[in-house]
Steps between C-alpha positions, in 0.01 A plus 500: 500500500239662280350821635127552454413734216299815577131481411515826305735789428364710788680269745831612350434871551552712809837362600746760625854529622727199505218256409430698182870498407528127562189431291618726217838326495334158489266608216797636305689174545192310379489728196865435416448127545193502276676704232801267506284185484253608233657771283772401253577862412550590868742209544697601190515865604596403855792291373605793285475728806720263704763538228461868413478649849843372610639606161364851560661510845837392360504731197745788519229766477364763738256420778223676309563279197502189719166603650352563156615159378366320806180704505422422138533126570283518812242704308466214250425261788246741652316543171507124435342432840231761433436351156463155656257643754289654223496168316399313816211735568378482141522120504321488836185639342470232237661349198265643241646733242406861565648813338567667837678190630721497194562872530603470866743220422640680196555819701682306770718338237573839343608630841750213532634574152546867591685407820725260309567766237590753769736249663666424166544869416637570848752215486615574144534874569696459822725227362567709190583803713728296725690305237490695174 
């Protein structure tokens, strides 16, 4: 059954309590579904997360190290979702080439690269400390 769409964004505001929580959960699920369906990088990073998070849990390192390893992987996913959101908003306002559109997309991409770099440094540092 297809639910009717709201006429404008104001119909989505003003919810409180349990209704707000239910709506927020549904919107988050829709966001994950959209990211999985339309974003190759999110799918690749998610598969990597499914592998790396259990590895982090099983590694013979301290709880703090485990949290750093897991947190760095989740941070990559967070930044990727935000980058995808930036790209969607830029694309929403037209396909013409504009310097600010390019800048917004480039900055989002740079943020993903920084998050990936942080994750790599975190994993290499902790693994080196644990096994060397």
